[in-house]
C-alpha positions as CSV (number, residue, x, y, z in Angstrom):
1,M,20.1,16.7,-75.5
2,A,22.5,19.2,-77.0
3,K,26.2,18.7,-76.3
4,T,28.6,21.6,-75.6
5,M,32.1,21.6,-77.1
6,K,34.9,24.1,-76.9
7,L,36.4,24.5,-80.4
8,K,39.2,26.8,-81.6
9,S,38.9,28.8,-84.8
10,I,41.2,31.2,-86.5
11,I,40.1,34.2,-88.6
12,W,42.0,36.2,-91.2
13,K,41.3,38.7,-94.0
14,E,41.6,37.4,-97.5
15,G,40.9,40.1,-100.2
16,K,37.5,41.6,-99.4
17,Y,36.4,38.8,-97.1
18,Y,37.2,37.4,-93.7
19,V,37.8,33.6,-93.5
20,A,37.1,31.6,-90.4
21,Q,38.5,28.1,-90.0
22,C,37.9,25.7,-87.2
23,L,41.2,24.0,-86.1
24,N,39.5,21.0,-84.4
25,V,37.5,19.8,-87.5
26,D,37.8,20.5,-91.2
27,V,35.2,23.3,-91.4
28,S,35.6,26.9,-92.6
29,S,33.4,29.7,-93.8
30,F,33.7,33.4,-94.7
31,G,31.9,36.8,-94.4
32,K,32.3,40.5,-95.3
33,T,33.1,41.3,-91.7
34,K,34.7,39.3,-88.8
35,K,31.3,39.2,-87.1
36,E,29.6,37.7,-90.2
37,A,32.4,35.2,-90.7
38,L,32.2,34.0,-87.1
39,K,28.4,33.8,-87.3
40,N,28.7,31.8,-90.6
41,I,31.3,29.3,-89.1
42,D,29.1,28.8,-86.1
43,E,26.2,27.9,-88.5
44,A,28.6,25.7,-90.6
45,L,29.7,23.8,-87.4
46,E,26.2,23.3,-86.3
47,L,25.4,21.7,-89.7
48,Y,28.6,19.7,-89.6
49,F,27.8,18.1,-86.3
50,E,24.2,17.6,-87.2
51,D,25.3,15.4,-90.1
52,A,28.5,13.9,-88.5
53,K,28.2,10.1,-88.0
54,T,31.3,10.0,-85.9
55,M,32.7,12.8,-83.7
56,K,36.3,13.0,-84.7
57,I,37.5,16.2,-83.0
58,A,41.2,17.0,-82.9
59,K,42.4,18.4,-79.6
60,V,44.2,21.7,-80.2
61,E,46.4,23.1,-77.5
62,K,48.2,26.4,-77.8
63,P,48.0,26.9,-81.5
64,E,50.8,29.0,-83.0
65,I,51.2,30.7,-86.3
66,V,54.4,29.9,-88.0
67,Q,55.8,31.1,-91.3
68,M,57.2,28.6,-93.8
69,I,58.9,28.9,-97.1
70,V,58.0,26.3,-99.6
71,K,59.7,25.7,-103.0
72,H,57.7,24.4,-105.9
73,A,58.3,23.8,-109.6
């Protein structure tokens, strides 16, 4: 029987493409439009959970985008 999960993803434009990343598991995808990127991440998540041996899903509550400044050599 199929299991239903509520997952949170974020989407942003990077160059010519939209990138979609799931915040609960380490899965991302992209597309030429937001709609395509979301369709692709949905498919990627289906494949991820199809092959996942253990269900390690991080609980994400009230995600917030913060800006950070990082110094590097």
